[in-house]
KEKOL-577955 format. One record per atom (N, C-alpha, C): z, y, x; residue in one letter. Coordinates in steps of 0.1 Angstrom, whole numbers, plus 5000, padded with zeros to 4 digits. Example, Ala and Ser with C-alpha at 12.3 -4.5 7.8 and 13.67 -1.06 7.14 Angstrom:
BEGIN
507849435132A;507849555123A;507849675132A;507149785128S;507149895137S;507950005129S;
# end
This chain:
BEGIN
500049885008M;500050005000M;500050135009M;500850125019K;500950235028K;499550265035K;498850155039K;497550165045K;496550235036K;496550185023I;495650245013I;495950395012I;497150425011F;497550575010F;497050655022F;497250605034L;496750675046L;495250685046L;494550585041L;493050585040L;492650695030L;493350705019I;492950805009I;493150945015I;494250965022I;494551095029I;493451135039I;493151035047L;492151055057L;490751085051L;490451015040Q;489151035034Q;489151175028Q;490251215022Y;490351355016Y;490251465026Y;490851435038T;490851535049T;489451545054T;488751435056N;487351435061N;486451505051N;486651495038Q;485851565028Q;486051715029Q;487251755031L;487551895033L;486851955045L;486951885056V;486251925068V;484751935067V;484151825060F;482751825058F;482351935049F;483151965038A;482752075029A;482752205036A;483752235045Q;483752355052Q;482552375062Q;482252265068Q;481052265077Q;479852285069Q;479752235057T;478552245049T;478452395044T;479552455040V;479452595036V;479052685048V;479552655060E;479252725072E;477752705075E;477252585073A;475852565076A;474952645066A;475352655054I;474552735044I;474552875048I;475752925052R;475853065056R;475053095068R;475053005078K;474253025090K;472753025087K;472352935078Q;470952935074Q;470453065067Q;471353115058A;471053235051A;470953355060A;471953365070M;471953475079M;470753475089M;470353355092T;469153335101T;467953395093T;467753365081S;466653425073S;466853575072S;468053625069A;468253765068A;467953835081A;468253775093Q;467953835105Q;466453845108Q;465653755101Q;464253765102Q;463653845090Q;464453925083Q;464054015073Q;463553935060Q;463853805060D;463453725048D;464653715038D;464853835032F;466053845023F;465953755011F;464753735006T;464653654993T;465053514996T;464553455007N;464953325010N;466353305014N;466953405020A;468353405023A;469253405010A;468853485001I;469553484988I;469453344981I;468253294981Q;468053164975Q;468853054981Q;468953064994T;469852965001T;471252974997T;471753094996L;473153114991L;473353074977L;472453104968Q;472553064954Q;472552914953Q;471752844961Q;471752694960Q;473052644965Q;473652714975G;474952674980G;476052694970G;475852794962L;476852824951L;476852724940L;475652664938Q;475552554928Q;476452434933Q;476552414946Q;477352304951Q;478852344952Q;479052474956Y;480352524958Y;480552654949Y;480752634936P;480852754927P;481952844931P;481652974930D;482753074933D;483253084947D;482553024956N;483053024970N;482953174975N;484053224979L;484153374982L;483253404994L;483153325004D;482353355016D;480853365012D;480453265004L;479053265000L;478653384991L;479653424983L;479353534974L;479353664982L;480253674992K;480253795000K;478953805008K;478453695013D;477153695020D;476053735011D;476053684999E;475053724989E;475053874986E;476153924984A;476254074981A;475854154994A;476254105006Y;475854185018Y;474354175021Y;473854055019I;472354035022I;471554105012I;471954115000A;471254194989A;471354334993A;472454384999Y;472554525003Y;471554545015Y;471554455024L;470654465036L;469154475031L;468854395020G;467554395015G;467254505005G;468254605004R;468154714995R;467954684980R;468454564977D;468554524963D;469954564958D;470154694957Y;471454744954Y;472054704941Y;471154684931Q;471654644918Q;472254504919Q;471554414926H;472054274928H;473354274936H;473354354947S;474554364955S;475754414948S;475554514939M;476554574931M;477154474921M;476254404915Q;476654304905Q;477554194911Q;477154144922V;477954044929V;479254104934V;479154224940G;480254294946G;481354324936G;480954364924K;481954384913K;482654264910K;481954154909T;482554024905T;483553984916T;483254004928I;484153964939I;485354044939I;485254174938T;486454264939T;487354254927T;486954194916E;487754174905E;488654044907E;488353964917R;489153844919R;490453874926R;491453784924E;492753794930E;492653774945E;491653694949D;491553664964D;490553754971D;490153864965A;489253954971A;489954004984A;489254004995D;489754055008D;489154195011D;489554245023V;489154375027V;487554375028V;486954275033Q;485554275035Q;484854275021Q;485454215011S;484854224997S;484654374993S;485754454995Y;485654594991Y;484754675000Y;484654635013Q;483754705022Q;482354695018Q;481954565014I;480554545010I;480154624998I;481054624988L;480754704976L;480754854979L;481654894988G;481655034992G;480355074998G;479854995007L;478555025013L;477455045003L;477454964993T;476454974982T;476555094975T;477755134971Y;478055264964Y;477555384972Y;477855374985K;477455484994K;475955494995K;475255374995A;473855364997A;473155434985A;473755424973I;473155484961I;473755614958I;474655664967A;475355794965A;476155804952A;476755684948D;477655684937D;479055714942D;479355834945Y;480555864952Y;481755854943Y;481555874930K;482655864920K;483155724920K;482255624919E;482655484918E;483255444932E;482655494943A;483155454956A;484555504958A;484855624953D;486155684954D;487255594947D;486855554935K;487755464927K;487955334935K;486855284940L;486955154947L;487855154959L;487755264968Y;488555264980Y;490055294976Y;490255374966K;491655394962K;492255254957K;491555184950T;492055044945T;492254954957T;491254954966A;491354874978A;492554904987A;492855034989L;493955074997L;495255054991L;495355044978K;496655004971K;496954864975K;495854784976K;496054634979K;496154614994K;495454695002F;495554675016F;495854815023F;497154855022P;497454995027P;497555005042P;497354895049K;497454895064K;496054875070K;494954885062S;493654855066S;492954975072S;492854975086G;492255085092G;490755105089G;490054985087V;488654995084V;488355055070V;489255025060L;489055085047L;489355235047L;490355285055Y;490555435056Y;489355495063Y;488755425073S;487655475081S;486455495071S;486155395064E;484955395055E;485155485043E;486355495038Y;486655595028Y;486455735033Y;486955765045G;486755895051G;485255925053G;484455825057D;483055835059D;482355875046D;482755805036M;482155835023M;482455975018M;483756025020L;484056155016L;483356265025L;483056225037A;482356315046A;480856325041A;480356215037Q;478956215031Q;478956305019Q;480056305011Y;480156374999Y;480456525002Y;480456565015D;480756695019D;482256735017D;483156645017N;484556665016N;485156635029N;484956725039K;485356695053K;486856695054K;487556785047H;488956785048H;489556655042H;489056615031G;489556495025G;489256375034G;488156375041A;487756275051A;488756255062A;489056375068V;489956365080V;491356315076V;491756345064I;493056305059I;493056145058I;491956085054Q;491855945054Q;491855885068Q;491055945077W;491055905091W;492455915098W;493156015095E;494556035100E;495455915094E;495255895081K;496055785075K;495755655082K;494455635085G;494055515091G;494655495105G;494755605113I;495355605126I;496755575125I;497455625115E;498855595113E;499155455108E;498255405100A;498455275094A;498055155103A;496955175111E;496555075120E;496055135133E;497055155142A;496855245153A;495855195163A;495355075162N;494455025172N;493054985166N;492755055155Y;491355045149Y;490655165154Y;489655145162S;489055255170S;488255365162S;487555325151S;486655415144S;487355535138S;488555525134N;489255645129N;489455745139N;489655705152Y;489755805163Y;488455865166Y;487355785165Y;486055835167Y;485655945157Y;485855915144Y;485456015134Y;486356145135Y;487656115137A;488656235138A;488356325150A;487956265161A;487656345173A;486456425171A;485456375164K;484256455161K;484556565151K;485356535141Y;485756635131Y;486456745137Y;487456715146Y;488256825152Y;487456905162Y;486456845168A;485556925177A;484757025168A;484256975157D;483557065148D;484457185143D;485757155141E;486657255136E;487257335147E;486757315160N;487257385171N;488757365174N;489257245170N;490557195173N;490457115186N;490357175197I;490157105210I;491257005213I;492457045210F;493656965213F;493456825208F;493356805195W;493256675189W;491956605191W;490856685193S;489656625197S;489656555210S;490356625220C;490556565233C;491456435232C;492556445225I;493456325225I;492756215218I;492256235206Y;491656125198Y;490356075205Y;489656165211G;488456115218G;488756025230G;489756065237E;490055985249E;490755845245E;491555845235I;492055725230I;490855635226I;489955685219F;488755615214F;488055545226F;487655625236V;486855565247V;487655455255V;488955465254N;489755355260N;489855225252N;489655245239M;489655135230M;488255075229M;487255155230E;485855115228E;485055175240E;485155105251S;484655165263S;483155135267S;482555055259L;481155005264L;480155015252L;480155115244T;479155125233T;478455255234T;477455275226K;476755405225K;477655515221K;478655475212R;479555585207R;480455625219R;480655545228T;481555585240T;480855695247T;479555685250E;478855795257E;478855925249E;478755905236E;478756025227E;480056105229E;481156025228I;482456095229I;482756145243I;482256075253K;482456125267K;481856265268K;480656285262T;479956415262T;480856515255T;481456475243L;482256565236L;483556605244L;484056505251L;485256535259L;485056635270L;483856615276L;483556715287L;483456855281L;482756875270S;482657005263S;484057055260S;484956965255N;486357015252N;487057065264N;486956985275Y;487657025287Y;487057155294Y;485757175292K;485257305297K;485857415289K;486057395276N;486757505268N;488157515272N;488857405274V;490257415278V;490457495291V;489557465301L;489657535314L;489257675314L;488357715305S;487857845305S;488457935294S;489157875285K;489757955274K;491257915272K;492157965280Q;493557935279Q;494157975266Q;493458065259S;493958105246S;494057995236S;493157895238N;493257775229N;494557705230N;495157705242I;496357635244I;497557725240I;497457855242E;498557945239E;498757945224E;497757935216V;497957925201V;498857815197V;498657695203L;499457575200L;500857595205L;501057665216K;502457695221K;503257775211K;502657855203S;503357935194S;503357885179S;502357815175S;502257775161S;501957625158S;501957545169G;501757405166G;502957325162G;502857195160T;503957115157T;504757095170T;505957035169D;506757025180D;506056945192D;505356845188F;504656765198F;503556845204F;502756915196E;501657005201E;502257115210E;503357175206K;503957275215K;504357225228K;504957095228A;505357035241A;504157005250A;503156955244V;501956925252V;501257055257V;501157145248A;500557275252A;501257345263A;502657335263A;503457395273A;503157335287A;502957205287S;502657135300S;501257165304S;500357175295M;498957215298M;498957355304M;499657445298S;499657585302S;500257595316S;501257515319A;501857515332A;500957455343A;499957375338A;499057315348A;497857405351A;497657515343M;496557595345M;496557675358M;495357675364E;495157755376E;493857825375E;493657935382T;492458005382T;491357925388T;490357885381E;489357795386E;488057875387E;487257845398T;485957905400T;484957805402T;483657835398G;482557745400G;482457655388G;481457565389D;481157475378D;482257375376D;482457335364V;483457225361V;482957095367V;483857025375S;483456905381S;484556795377S;484256675380P;485356565377P;486556595386P;486356645398E;487556675406E;488356785401E;487756885395M;488456995389M;489256955377M;488656875369I;489356815357I;490456725361I;490256645371T;491256545376T;492456625381T;492256725389A;493356805394A;494156865383A;493556925373F;494256985362F;495056885354F;494456765352R;495156665344R;496256605352R;496156595365A;497256545373A;498456645373A;498156775374R;499256875373R;499956865359R;499156845349F;499756835336F;500656715335F;500156595340L;500956475340L;502356495347L;502256555359L;503556575366L;504456665358L;503956765352N;504856855344N;505356775332N;504456705325W;504856635313W;505956535316W;505756455327S;506756355330S;508156405333S;508156535338N;509456595341N;510056675330N;509356695319T;509856775308T;509956705295T;508756665289N;508756615275N;508456465273N;508156395284A;507756255282A;508756175275A;510056195278H;511056115272H;511256155257H;511156275254A;511356325240A;510156285231A;508956285237Y;507756255229Y;506856145237Y;507356015236P;506555915243P;505155895237P;504255885245Y;502855875241Y;502055785250Y;501455685245R;500855585253R;499655635262R;498955735256L;497755785264L;498255845277L;499355925276F;499855995288F;500555895297F;501255795292D;501855685300D;500755615308D;499655585301F;498455525307F;497955605319F;497855735317H;497355825328H;498355815340H;499655815337L;500655815347L;500555675355L;500255575348Q;500155445354Q;498955445364Q;497855505359L;496655515368L;496955595380L;497655705378L;498055795389L;498855725399L;499855645395R;500755565404R;499955465411R;498955405404D;498155295410D;497055335419D;496855475420G;495755525428G;494355505422G;494355505408L;493155475401L;492755595392L;493455705393F;493255815384F;491955885387F;491655905400D;490355965404D;489155885399D;489255755401A;488155675396A;487955675381A;489155675374Y;489155685359Y;488455815354Y;488755925361N;488156055356N;486756065360N;486355995371Q;484955995374Q;484155915364Q;484755795360W;484155715349W;484055795336W;485055875333L;485155945321L;484256065320L;484156145331F;483356265331F;482156265341F;482156185351G;481156195361G;479756185357G;479456075350T;477956055346T;477456165337T;478356225329T;477956325320T;477756455327T;478556485337I;478356615345I;477156605354I;477056495362N;475956485371N;475756335375N;474756265370K;474656125373K;474456095388K;473656175394N;473456155409N;474756165417N;475456275414K;476756295421K;477756175418K;477656135406Y;478556025402Y;478155895410Y;476955865410D;476455745418D;476855755432D;476755875438N;477155895452N;478655875454N;479455925444W;480855905445W;481255755445W;480555685436V;480855545435V;480455475448V;479355515454Y;478855455466Y;479855475478Y;480455595478T;481355625489T;482855585486T;483055545473H;484455505469H;484355365463H;483555275469D;483255145463D;484555065459D;485455055469E;486654975466E;487455035455E;487655165455E;488455235445E;487855205431E;486555215430M;485855195417M;485955055413M;485854965422Q;485954825419Q;487354785414Q;488354845420N;489754825415N;489954885401N;489354995399F;489455055385F;488754965375F;487554925378T;486754845369T;487554715366T;488154655376Q;488954535374Q;490154565365Q;490754675368F;491954715359F;491454735345F;490354805343Q;489854835330Q;489554705322Q;488954605329H;488654475322H;489854395319H;490954415327N;492154325325N;493254385317N;493254515315V;494354585308V;493754635295V;494354575284L;493854625270L;494654745266L;493954855263F;494654975259F;494954965244F;496254985241K;496754975227K;497755085225K;497655145213M;498555255209M;499655195201M;500955225204P;502055175196P;502055245182P;502355165172A;502255225158A;503255335156A;504355335163E;505355435161E;505055575168E;503955575176Q;503655695183Q;502655785176Q;502655785163Y;501855875156Y;502556005153Y;501956115157Y;502556255155Y;501656325145Y;502156335133G;501456405122G;501156545124G;500056595119H;499756735121H;498856795110H;498756725099N;497956775088N;498856805076N;
# end
């Protein structure tokens, strides 16, 4: 009797494994067709799979997403609504329907969708990011940055909220937060096209910082406590600079800031970005880091020459960058909106 029972359990387990593999095979086949722009065949593959596995969430999400890719927004919306009404709807379910609403510019329905989704998933950085993106498309930029800030606070290590917020603050001439969020972003996402975009933005920000001390003085008098503390250390680090802005000039300014910060406000306002800079400074990697951050944007030929003449230093930094994952602690969010 015991052997029969074990055989039944083994058979049942094997069936579950086989079923999961079969679902994955269906999804893979459909995605292969979609990658070849054969959206009709991809949808047919998924619908055939759903006959065998009715109401399978993964197959339904793929159907909604592939319909979206094929610009069959009505189909995508129909399936997406069905999915998001389910108890087991996940973050991705809401994402797909949100993409469809944005594609047809139905911002009213998208707004309701994201609010519902965030009630269910209040810690989802991606939902805040995409909600903010939708509001920005609807020309509600202030509403958008509020969502990106909430996303940073809720899920500190989801990079896209820093990306969007850095660009927003640059447009609003808030160099302070554009610098901070932009640099956090490039350390979280260091090898994408967006990285190069934000590096260019950071260089523009630092040119403004070094040429217009008034930007810092405003924060010293009217910012939040954290902003005032950082601005005071930045102000103390200022020196009269002449000539074109170079990585060396920026590095020297930032090093002076770090020394002042560590002696004054680092304990009262712990912040991972500044601790990371201090770690690089102690390890002799701060010059290489700033060359990586600003050098190619300022002058690619000079950067290449610097790398050639500092080969070991750059190799050590590159190894450090690959081995050390930059993460922001959740408790180090300093509100300012």
